[in-house]
C-alpha positions as a Markdown table, in Angstrom:
| # | Residue | x | y | z |
|---|---|---|---|---|
| 1 | Unk | -0.1 | 0.3 | -0.3 |
| 2 | Unk | 1.4 | 3.5 | -0.9 |
| 3 | Unk | 0.8 | 6.1 | 1.8 |
| 4 | Unk | 1.0 | 10.0 | 1.1 |
| 5 | Unk | 1.8 | 12.2 | 3.7 |
| 6 | Unk | 1.9 | 16.2 | 3.7 |
| 7 | Unk | 4.9 | 16.6 | 6.0 |
| 8 | Unk | 5.4 | 20.5 | 5.8 |
| 9 | Unk | 4.5 | 21.2 | 9.1 |
| 10 | Unk | 7.6 | 19.0 | 10.5 |
| 11 | Unk | 9.7 | 22.0 | 8.7 |
| 12 | Unk | 11.6 | 24.7 | 10.7 |
| 13 | Unk | 9.8 | 25.6 | 14.3 |
| 14 | Unk | 7.0 | 23.1 | 15.0 |
| 15 | Unk | 3.2 | 23.6 | 16.2 |
| 16 | Unk | 1.0 | 20.9 | 17.6 |
| 17 | Unk | 0.3 | 19.5 | 14.3 |
| 18 | Unk | 4.0 | 19.3 | 13.1 |
| 19 | Unk | 4.5 | 17.4 | 17.0 |
| 20 | Unk | 1.3 | 15.2 | 16.1 |
| 21 | Unk | 3.1 | 14.3 | 12.8 |
| 22 | Unk | 6.0 | 13.6 | 14.1 |
| 23 | Unk | 4.9 | 11.3 | 16.9 |
| 24 | Unk | 3.1 | 9.0 | 14.2 |
| 25 | Unk | 6.1 | 8.6 | 11.9 |
| 26 | Unk | 8.2 | 7.1 | 14.8 |
| 27 | Unk | 5.5 | 4.8 | 16.1 |
| 28 | Unk | 5.5 | 4.0 | 12.2 |
| 29 | Unk | 9.2 | 4.1 | 11.8 |
| 30 | Unk | 9.1 | 0.7 | 14.1 |
| 31 | Unk | 5.7 | -0.8 | 12.6 |
| 32 | Unk | 6.4 | -3.6 | 15.3 |
| 33 | Unk | 2.8 | -3.8 | 15.6 |
| 34 | Unk | 0.2 | -6.2 | 13.5 |
| 35 | Unk | 0.9 | -4.4 | 10.1 |
| 36 | Unk | 3.4 | -6.5 | 8.3 |
| 37 | Unk | 6.4 | -4.1 | 7.0 |
| 38 | Unk | 6.7 | -5.3 | 3.6 |
| 39 | Unk | 3.1 | -4.1 | 2.6 |
| 40 | Unk | 4.1 | -0.6 | 3.5 |
| 41 | Unk | 5.8 | 1.9 | 1.7 |
| 42 | Unk | 4.8 | 5.9 | 2.8 |
| 43 | Unk | 5.9 | 9.0 | 0.8 |
| 44 | Unk | 6.3 | 12.1 | 2.7 |
| 45 | Unk | 6.2 | 15.7 | 0.5 |
| 46 | Unk | 7.9 | 18.4 | 2.2 |
| 47 | Unk | 7.9 | 22.6 | 1.0 |
| 48 | Unk | 11.2 | 23.5 | 1.3 |
| 49 | Unk | 13.6 | 21.7 | 3.7 |
| 50 | Unk | 13.9 | 18.0 | 5.4 |
| 51 | Unk | 14.6 | 18.2 | 8.6 |
| 52 | Unk | 17.5 | 16.1 | 10.0 |
| 53 | Unk | 15.5 | 14.4 | 12.8 |
| 54 | Unk | 13.1 | 12.8 | 10.9 |
| 55 | Unk | 12.9 | 9.1 | 11.3 |
| 56 | Unk | 15.2 | 6.9 | 9.2 |
| 57 | Unk | 13.4 | 3.5 | 7.9 |
| 58 | Unk | 13.5 | 1.7 | 4.7 |
| 59 | Unk | 9.7 | 2.8 | 4.9 |
| 60 | Unk | 9.7 | 6.3 | 4.5 |
| 61 | Unk | 10.8 | 8.0 | 0.7 |
| 62 | Unk | 11.1 | 11.6 | 1.0 |
| 63 | Unk | 10.2 | 14.2 | -1.6 |
| 64 | Unk | 11.7 | 17.9 | -1.9 |
| 65 | Unk | 8.9 | 19.4 | -3.8 |
| 66 | Unk | 11.1 | 23.2 | -3.5 |
| 67 | Unk | 8.2 | 25.6 | -3.3 |
| 68 | Unk | 8.5 | 28.4 | -0.8 |
| 69 | Unk | 4.4 | 29.4 | -0.4 |
| 70 | Unk | 2.5 | 27.4 | 2.0 |
| 71 | Unk | -0.6 | 27.8 | -0.2 |
| 72 | Unk | 1.1 | 27.1 | -3.4 |
| 73 | Unk | 2.6 | 24.1 | -2.1 |
| 74 | Unk | -0.9 | 22.3 | -0.8 |
| 75 | Unk | -2.8 | 23.1 | -3.5 |
| 76 | Unk | -0.7 | 22.8 | -6.6 |
| 77 | Unk | 2.9 | 21.2 | -6.1 |
| 78 | Unk | 1.4 | 19.0 | -3.3 |
| 79 | Unk | -1.8 | 18.0 | -5.6 |
| 80 | Unk | 0.7 | 17.2 | -9.0 |
| 81 | Unk | 2.7 | 14.9 | -6.7 |
| 82 | Unk | 0.5 | 12.7 | -5.5 |
| 83 | Unk | -1.3 | 12.5 | -8.5 |
| 84 | Unk | 1.6 | 11.4 | -10.4 |
| 85 | Unk | 2.9 | 8.7 | -7.7 |
| 86 | Unk | -0.9 | 7.1 | -7.4 |
| 87 | Unk | -1.1 | 6.8 | -4.2 |
| 88 | Unk | -3.9 | 4.4 | -2.7 |
| 89 | Unk | -4.3 | 7.8 | 0.0 |
| 90 | Unk | -3.1 | 10.8 | 0.6 |
| 91 | Unk | -2.6 | 11.4 | 4.3 |
| 92 | Unk | -3.2 | 15.4 | 5.6 |
| 93 | Unk | -2.7 | 15.8 | 8.9 |
| 94 | Unk | -3.3 | 19.6 | 9.0 |
| 95 | Unk | -7.3 | 20.4 | 8.3 |
| 96 | Unk | -7.1 | 20.3 | 4.9 |
| 97 | Unk | -5.8 | 18.4 | 1.4 |
| 98 | Unk | -5.2 | 20.0 | -2.3 |
| 99 | Unk | -8.5 | 21.8 | -3.7 |
| 100 | Unk | -8.1 | 19.8 | -6.8 |
| 101 | Unk | -7.2 | 16.5 | -5.8 |
| 102 | Unk | -9.3 | 13.4 | -6.8 |
| 103 | Unk | -7.7 | 10.8 | -5.1 |
| 104 | Unk | -8.4 | 9.2 | -1.7 |
| 105 | Unk | -7.8 | 11.5 | 1.3 |
| 106 | Unk | -7.4 | 11.0 | 4.9 |
| 107 | Unk | -7.5 | 14.5 | 7.2 |
| 108 | Unk | -7.1 | 15.1 | 11.1 |
| 109 | Unk | -9.2 | 17.7 | 11.8 |
| 110 | Unk | -7.8 | 18.6 | 15.5 |
| 111 | Unk | -10.3 | 21.0 | 16.4 |
| 112 | Unk | -13.0 | 23.0 | 14.3 |
| 113 | Unk | -12.7 | 26.4 | 16.7 |
| 114 | Unk | -12.7 | 28.6 | 13.4 |
| 115 | Unk | -16.0 | 26.9 | 12.6 |
| 116 | Unk | -17.8 | 27.2 | 16.0 |
| 117 | Unk | -16.0 | 30.5 | 17.4 |
| 118 | Unk | -14.8 | 32.8 | 14.1 |
| 119 | Unk | -15.1 | 35.5 | 16.6 |
| 120 | Unk | -11.8 | 34.6 | 18.6 |
| 121 | Unk | -9.5 | 34.5 | 15.1 |
| 122 | Unk | -7.8 | 37.9 | 13.8 |
| 123 | Unk | -7.2 | 36.2 | 10.2 |
| 124 | Unk | -3.7 | 37.8 | 9.1 |
| 125 | Unk | -4.2 | 38.8 | 4.8 |
| 126 | Unk | -2.8 | 35.4 | 3.9 |
| 127 | Unk | -4.3 | 33.3 | 1.0 |
| 128 | Unk | -3.2 | 30.5 | 3.0 |
| 129 | Unk | -5.5 | 31.7 | 6.5 |
| 130 | Unk | -8.5 | 33.0 | 4.6 |
| 131 | Unk | -8.5 | 30.1 | 2.6 |
| 132 | Unk | -8.3 | 27.5 | 5.7 |
| 133 | Unk | -12.5 | 27.5 | 7.2 |
| 134 | Unk | -13.7 | 26.5 | 3.5 |
| 135 | Unk | -10.8 | 24.5 | 2.3 |
| 136 | Unk | -11.2 | 22.4 | 5.7 |
| 137 | Unk | -14.9 | 22.3 | 5.4 |
| 138 | Unk | -14.1 | 21.3 | 1.6 |
| 139 | Unk | -11.9 | 18.5 | 2.8 |
| 140 | Unk | -13.8 | 16.7 | 5.3 |
| 141 | Unk | -16.7 | 16.6 | 2.8 |
| 142 | Unk | -14.6 | 14.6 | 0.4 |
| 143 | Unk | -12.1 | 12.9 | 2.5 |
| 144 | Unk | -12.6 | 9.2 | 3.2 |
| 145 | Unk | -11.7 | 9.5 | 6.5 |
| 146 | Unk | -11.7 | 11.8 | 9.0 |
| 147 | Unk | -9.4 | 11.4 | 12.1 |
| 148 | Unk | -10.0 | 13.7 | 15.6 |
| 149 | Unk | -8.7 | 13.1 | 19.1 |
| 150 | Unk | -11.8 | 13.0 | 20.7 |
| 151 | Unk | -14.9 | 12.3 | 20.8 |
| 152 | Unk | -15.7 | 16.0 | 21.4 |
| 153 | Unk | -14.4 | 17.0 | 18.0 |
| 154 | Unk | -16.3 | 14.1 | 16.9 |
| 155 | Unk | -19.8 | 15.7 | 17.5 |
| 156 | Unk | -18.5 | 19.0 | 16.5 |
| 157 | Unk | -17.6 | 18.1 | 12.9 |
| 158 | Unk | -20.8 | 15.6 | 12.5 |
| 159 | Unk | -22.9 | 18.9 | 13.9 |
| 160 | Unk | -21.4 | 21.6 | 12.0 |
| 161 | Unk | -20.2 | 19.7 | 8.7 |
| 162 | Unk | -22.8 | 17.7 | 8.5 |
| 163 | Unk | -20.9 | 14.4 | 7.5 |
| 164 | Unk | -21.2 | 10.6 | 7.8 |
| 165 | Unk | -20.3 | 9.8 | 11.5 |
| 166 | Unk | -19.3 | 6.2 | 10.0 |
| 167 | Unk | -15.6 | 7.9 | 8.2 |
| 168 | Unk | -14.5 | 9.3 | 11.5 |
| 169 | Unk | -12.0 | 8.3 | 13.4 |
| 170 | Unk | -11.3 | 8.9 | 17.5 |
| 171 | Unk | -7.3 | 9.0 | 18.0 |
| 172 | Unk | -6.6 | 10.1 | 20.9 |
| 173 | Unk | -3.0 | 11.3 | 21.5 |
| 174 | Unk | -0.3 | 10.6 | 23.9 |
| 175 | Unk | 2.2 | 12.0 | 25.8 |
| 176 | Unk | 5.5 | 13.0 | 23.9 |
| 177 | Unk | 8.3 | 10.6 | 24.7 |
| 178 | Unk | 10.9 | 13.4 | 25.4 |
| 179 | Unk | 8.7 | 14.7 | 28.5 |
| 180 | Unk | 9.0 | 11.0 | 30.0 |
| 181 | Unk | 11.1 | 11.5 | 33.1 |
| 182 | Unk | 14.4 | 8.9 | 33.8 |
| 183 | Unk | 14.1 | 6.7 | 36.5 |
| 184 | Unk | 16.3 | 8.7 | 38.6 |
| 185 | Unk | 13.7 | 11.8 | 38.1 |
| 186 | Unk | 12.3 | 10.7 | 41.5 |
| 187 | Unk | 16.2 | 10.3 | 43.7 |
| 188 | Unk | 16.4 | 13.5 | 45.9 |
| 189 | Unk | 19.6 | 13.9 | 44.7 |
| 190 | Unk | 18.6 | 14.4 | 41.0 |
| 191 | Unk | 15.5 | 16.6 | 42.4 |
| 192 | Unk | 17.8 | 18.3 | 44.2 |
| 193 | Unk | 20.4 | 19.5 | 41.9 |
| 194 | Unk | 18.6 | 19.7 | 37.9 |
| 195 | Unk | 14.9 | 20.6 | 39.5 |
| 196 | Unk | 17.0 | 23.1 | 41.7 |
| 197 | Unk | 19.2 | 24.8 | 38.8 |
| 198 | Unk | 15.7 | 25.1 | 36.5 |
| 199 | Unk | 14.2 | 27.0 | 39.5 |
| 200 | Unk | 16.9 | 29.0 | 40.2 |
| 201 | Unk | 17.1 | 30.2 | 36.4 |
| 202 | Unk | 13.0 | 31.1 | 36.4 |
| 203 | Unk | 13.7 | 33.1 | 39.8 |
| 204 | Unk | 11.8 | 30.5 | 41.7 |
| 205 | Unk | 12.2 | 30.7 | 45.4 |
| 206 | Unk | 10.0 | 27.8 | 46.6 |
| 207 | Unk | 6.6 | 26.5 | 45.7 |
| 208 | Unk | 4.8 | 27.3 | 42.9 |
| 209 | Unk | 1.7 | 27.2 | 40.4 |
| 210 | Unk | 2.4 | 26.3 | 37.0 |
| 211 | Unk | 0.7 | 26.9 | 33.4 |
| 212 | Unk | 2.5 | 26.3 | 30.2 |
| 213 | Unk | 0.7 | 26.8 | 26.5 |
| 214 | Unk | -0.2 | 29.8 | 24.2 |
| 215 | Unk | -1.9 | 32.1 | 25.6 |
| 216 | Unk | -5.3 | 33.2 | 24.4 |
| 217 | Unk | -8.9 | 34.7 | 25.4 |
| 218 | Unk | -10.7 | 31.4 | 25.9 |
| 219 | Unk | -7.4 | 29.8 | 28.1 |
| 220 | Unk | -8.6 | 33.2 | 31.0 |
| 221 | Unk | -5.3 | 33.6 | 32.3 |
| 222 | Unk | -6.9 | 37.0 | 33.6 |
| 223 | Unk | -9.5 | 35.5 | 35.7 |
| 224 | Unk | -6.4 | 33.1 | 36.7 |
| 225 | Unk | -4.3 | 35.7 | 37.9 |
| 226 | Unk | -7.2 | 37.6 | 39.6 |
| 227 | Unk | -8.2 | 34.1 | 42.1 |
| 228 | Unk | -3.7 | 33.9 | 42.3 |
| 229 | Unk | -3.8 | 37.3 | 43.5 |
| 230 | Unk | -6.8 | 36.7 | 46.0 |
| 231 | Unk | -5.3 | 33.4 | 47.4 |
| 232 | Unk | -1.9 | 35.5 | 48.2 |
| 233 | Unk | -4.1 | 38.6 | 50.2 |
| 234 | Unk | -6.2 | 35.7 | 51.8 |
| 235 | Unk | -3.5 | 34.1 | 53.2 |
| 236 | Unk | -0.9 | 36.8 | 53.6 |
| 237 | Unk | -4.0 | 38.3 | 56.0 |
| 238 | Unk | -5.9 | 35.5 | 57.6 |
| 239 | Unk | -5.3 | 35.2 | 61.3 |
| 240 | Unk | -5.5 | 31.2 | 60.7 |
| 241 | Unk | -3.0 | 30.2 | 58.3 |
| 242 | Unk | -3.2 | 27.2 | 55.7 |
| 243 | Unk | -1.3 | 24.4 | 57.7 |
| 244 | Unk | 1.7 | 22.3 | 56.0 |
| 245 | Unk | 0.4 | 19.9 | 53.4 |
| 246 | Unk | 0.9 | 16.7 | 54.1 |
| 247 | Unk | 4.6 | 14.6 | 53.2 |
| 248 | Unk | 6.0 | 18.0 | 53.9 |
| 249 | Unk | 5.2 | 19.9 | 50.8 |
| 250 | Unk | 3.3 | 23.2 | 52.3 |
| 251 | Unk | 1.6 | 26.0 | 49.8 |
| 252 | Unk | 3.5 | 29.2 | 52.2 |
| 253 | Unk | 2.2 | 32.4 | 51.7 |
| 254 | Unk | 4.8 | 33.3 | 49.3 |
| 255 | Unk | 4.4 | 31.2 | 46.4 |
| 256 | Unk | 4.9 | 31.9 | 43.0 |
| 257 | Unk | 2.9 | 31.3 | 39.5 |
| 258 | Unk | 4.9 | 30.6 | 36.5 |
| 259 | Unk | 3.0 | 31.2 | 33.2 |
| 260 | Unk | 5.1 | 30.4 | 30.1 |
| 261 | Unk | 3.7 | 31.2 | 26.9 |
| 262 | Unk | 3.6 | 33.8 | 24.1 |
| 263 | Unk | 0.5 | 36.2 | 24.9 |
| 264 | Unk | -1.9 | 36.4 | 22.0 |
| 265 | Unk | -4.5 | 38.0 | 23.4 |
| 266 | Unk | -4.0 | 41.1 | 22.1 |
| 267 | Unk | -1.5 | 44.3 | 22.9 |
| 268 | Unk | 0.1 | 42.0 | 25.2 |
| 269 | Unk | -2.5 | 42.0 | 27.7 |
| 270 | Unk | -1.6 | 39.5 | 30.2 |
| 271 | Unk | 1.7 | 40.6 | 30.4 |
| 272 | Unk | 0.3 | 44.1 | 31.8 |
| 273 | Unk | -2.1 | 42.3 | 34.5 |
| 274 | Unk | 1.1 | 40.2 | 35.8 |
| 275 | Unk | 3.0 | 43.8 | 35.8 |
| 276 | Unk | 0.0 | 45.4 | 37.7 |
| 277 | Unk | -0.7 | 42.2 | 39.8 |
| 278 | Unk | 3.2 | 41.9 | 41.2 |
| 279 | Unk | 3.4 | 45.4 | 42.1 |
| 280 | Unk | 0.2 | 44.7 | 43.8 |
| 281 | Unk | 1.7 | 42.2 | 45.9 |
| 282 | Unk | 4.9 | 43.7 | 46.8 |
| 283 | Unk | 7.1 | 41.4 | 44.7 |
| 284 | Unk | 7.9 | 38.9 | 41.7 |
| 285 | Unk | 4.8 | 36.6 | 42.5 |
| 286 | Unk | 4.0 | 35.8 | 38.8 |
| 287 | Unk | 6.8 | 34.9 | 37.0 |
| 288 | Unk | 6.4 | 35.3 | 32.9 |
| 289 | Unk | 8.4 | 33.4 | 30.2 |
| 290 | Unk | 7.1 | 32.8 | 26.6 |
| 291 | Unk | 9.1 | 29.8 | 26.0 |
| 292 | Unk | 10.0 | 26.9 | 27.9 |
| 293 | Unk | 12.1 | 23.3 | 26.6 |
| 294 | Unk | 10.7 | 19.8 | 27.2 |
| 295 | Unk | 14.1 | 19.2 | 29.1 |
| 296 | Unk | 13.3 | 21.6 | 31.4 |
| 297 | Unk | 9.3 | 21.2 | 30.9 |
| 298 | Unk | 9.0 | 17.6 | 32.5 |
| 299 | Unk | 11.1 | 19.0 | 35.6 |
| 300 | Unk | 8.9 | 22.2 | 36.0 |
| 301 | Unk | 5.6 | 20.0 | 35.4 |
| 302 | Unk | 6.9 | 17.3 | 38.2 |
| 303 | Unk | 8.2 | 20.0 | 40.8 |
| 304 | Unk | 5.0 | 22.6 | 41.1 |
| 305 | Unk | 2.3 | 22.8 | 43.5 |
| 306 | Unk | -0.5 | 22.0 | 41.1 |
| 307 | Unk | -0.9 | 22.9 | 37.5 |
| 308 | Unk | -3.9 | 24.9 | 36.2 |
| 309 | Unk | -5.2 | 25.0 | 32.6 |
| 310 | Unk | -8.7 | 26.1 | 31.8 |
| 311 | Unk | -10.2 | 26.7 | 28.6 |
| 312 | Unk | -13.6 | 27.5 | 26.8 |
| 313 | Unk | -12.5 | 25.4 | 23.9 |
| 314 | Unk | -9.7 | 22.2 | 23.2 |
| 315 | Unk | -9.8 | 19.6 | 20.6 |
| 316 | Unk | -7.6 | 17.9 | 23.1 |
| 317 | Unk | -5.3 | 19.4 | 25.5 |
| 318 | Unk | -2.1 | 18.0 | 25.7 |
| 319 | Unk | -1.0 | 20.6 | 28.7 |
| 320 | Unk | -3.0 | 18.9 | 31.6 |
| 321 | Unk | -2.4 | 15.0 | 30.2 |
| 322 | Unk | 1.2 | 15.9 | 30.5 |
| 323 | Unk | 1.1 | 17.2 | 33.6 |
| 324 | Unk | -0.6 | 14.4 | 35.4 |
| 325 | Unk | 1.6 | 12.1 | 34.1 |
| 326 | Unk | 4.7 | 14.1 | 35.4 |
| 327 | Unk | 2.9 | 13.5 | 38.9 |
| 328 | Unk | 1.4 | 17.1 | 39.3 |
| 329 | Unk | -1.7 | 17.6 | 40.5 |
| 330 | Unk | -4.3 | 19.6 | 38.0 |
| 331 | Unk | -7.3 | 21.8 | 37.7 |
| 332 | Unk | -8.8 | 22.4 | 34.2 |
| 333 | Unk | -12.4 | 23.1 | 32.6 |
| 334 | Unk | -15.1 | 20.9 | 33.0 |
| 335 | Unk | -16.0 | 21.2 | 29.4 |
| 336 | Unk | -15.0 | 20.8 | 25.9 |
| 337 | Unk | -12.8 | 18.0 | 25.6 |
| 338 | Unk | -11.2 | 19.0 | 28.3 |
| 339 | Unk | -13.4 | 16.9 | 30.9 |
| 340 | Unk | -12.8 | 13.7 | 28.6 |
| 341 | Unk | -9.0 | 13.9 | 28.8 |
| 342 | Unk | -8.9 | 14.8 | 32.6 |
| 343 | Unk | -11.5 | 12.1 | 33.7 |
| 344 | Unk | -12.1 | 12.6 | 37.4 |
| 345 | Unk | -8.3 | 12.9 | 37.6 |
| 346 | Unk | -8.7 | 16.7 | 37.9 |
| 347 | Unk | -10.2 | 19.1 | 39.8 |
| 348 | Unk | -12.9 | 20.8 | 37.6 |
| 349 | Unk | -13.9 | 24.7 | 36.9 |
| 350 | Unk | -17.5 | 24.7 | 35.6 |
| 351 | Unk | -17.5 | 28.5 | 35.1 |
| 352 | Unk | -13.8 | 29.6 | 33.7 |
| 353 | Unk | -15.0 | 33.4 | 33.9 |
| 354 | Unk | -16.2 | 33.0 | 37.4 |
| 355 | Unk | -12.6 | 33.9 | 39.4 |
| 356 | Unk | -14.5 | 33.4 | 42.9 |
| 357 | Unk | -14.4 | 29.3 | 41.9 |
| 358 | Unk | -11.5 | 29.3 | 40.4 |
| 359 | Unk | -9.5 | 30.7 | 43.9 |
| 360 | Unk | -11.8 | 28.1 | 46.0 |
| 361 | Unk | -9.8 | 25.1 | 43.6 |
| 362 | Unk | -6.6 | 26.7 | 44.4 |
| 363 | Unk | -7.2 | 26.8 | 48.0 |
| 364 | Unk | -8.7 | 23.1 | 48.2 |
| 365 | Unk | -5.9 | 22.3 | 46.5 |
| 366 | Unk | -3.4 | 23.6 | 47.8 |
| 367 | Unk | -5.4 | 23.2 | 51.8 |
| 368 | Unk | -6.0 | 20.0 | 51.4 |
| 369 | Unk | -2.5 | 17.3 | 51.3 |
| 370 | Unk | -4.5 | 14.2 | 51.2 |
| 371 | Unk | -6.7 | 15.4 | 47.9 |
| 372 | Unk | -3.8 | 16.8 | 46.4 |
| 373 | Unk | -2.0 | 12.9 | 46.8 |
| 374 | Unk | -4.8 | 11.2 | 45.4 |
| 375 | Unk | -5.1 | 13.3 | 42.5 |
| 376 | Unk | -1.1 | 12.7 | 41.6 |
| 377 | Unk | -2.1 | 8.8 | 41.7 |
| 378 | Unk | -5.5 | 9.5 | 39.8 |
| 379 | Unk | -3.3 | 11.5 | 37.3 |
| 380 | Unk | -0.8 | 9.0 | 36.8 |
| 381 | Unk | -2.8 | 6.6 | 36.0 |
| 382 | Unk | -4.9 | 8.6 | 33.8 |
| 383 | Unk | -2.6 | 9.7 | 31.9 |
| 384 | Unk | -1.8 | 5.7 | 31.0 |
| 385 | Unk | -4.6 | 5.4 | 28.9 |
| 386 | Unk | -2.8 | 7.7 | 26.1 |
| 387 | Unk | -0.3 | 6.5 | 24.3 |
| 388 | Unk | 1.0 | 7.5 | 20.9 |
| 389 | Unk | 1.4 | 3.7 | 19.5 |
| 390 | Unk | -2.0 | 2.8 | 20.0 |
| 391 | Unk | -2.4 | 6.5 | 18.4 |
| 392 | Unk | -0.6 | 5.2 | 15.5 |
| 393 | Unk | -1.9 | 1.7 | 15.1 |
| 394 | Unk | -5.2 | 3.2 | 14.9 |
| 395 | Unk | -4.4 | 5.5 | 12.3 |
| 396 | Unk | -2.4 | 3.1 | 10.2 |
| 397 | Unk | -5.4 | 0.4 | 10.8 |
| 398 | Unk | -8.1 | 2.8 | 9.5 |
| 399 | Unk | -5.9 | 4.2 | 6.2 |
| 400 | Unk | -5.6 | 0.1 | 5.4 |
| 401 | Unk | -9.0 | -0.1 | 5.6 |
| 402 | Unk | -9.3 | 2.1 | 2.9 |
| 403 | Unk | -7.6 | -0.1 | 0.3 |
| 404 | Unk | -9.6 | -2.8 | 1.4 |
| 405 | Unk | -13.4 | -0.7 | 0.3 |
């Protein structure tokens, strides 16, 4: 079977689509599950660069189309190359396929927030972005298969695109292997040295709350910051301080909040709120960085007092799952796909706009040591339900089924 793959998202700085595809390729390069290797050949089509870290396998053939424009690559060069190669199916992991391509297509729709909430998007004036909403719907209607990460998104696609439910395959994502902590992570020496160095780098003095991810309005950082400010002020002024957590990990009145991720809310509004809140509290209570490398991220997940990640809409929501897999108790949203991903392993917020509800969850997880330990154990078990190997197996199994129809 000859499977073509639009691989342009692997080039240069990778977004979520690129990380999704690289994990599938790494699993497919092993093909140590039920599919015989001799039955497959993948052709990976690149726009203007073949990255050096692409999996090396006899299964993969690479084609560089040497084009700079993404719109031209998608709708002209990729179309011509796929047609010439006489593929059994073209797998497009980034919402849309070449408009003129009439062969079998499989597409991944990670979410359709641009369809359900167009008010969130301030589209740039590029042809590629303008066409995304139309092209993804057009692709979904003509595709033989649609992959999506959660039942939530599957139902959204059925409702808004009016496509057959039978051709939608739910393939939950997994935790990126680069974030799996080594066995030595749990040793006191490792925690003291490596984690201590990372905390020092980011200006963390003791205990801290953690958020990581791009900052959009739908993720409610202003409300989370307001809840954090209330927590700090209540703890500072209360005649009855919060007692230490069990097992020696207390939440003191001077703990901090590390926020990692670029601010896309417009006018750097979250950064302004951080500055104002720090001034009110009289210290660097909230720490801001735009980027955290994976080797630091796994340590920060594992050492935080708790991880908070709210959102009105997500196709999957990897950060809460990553945090749970690395031993962080989690606060997240009871809605969209996040309840599906978190299960009963997190404290759930019903109204992301209610700073008081967020505060109460923070206070509860900070005060109740037994609850915190319970959430840590539940989170680890919940994270085990998700794996890239299973995602890759299910994806390839569905692709194979197209040829037999």
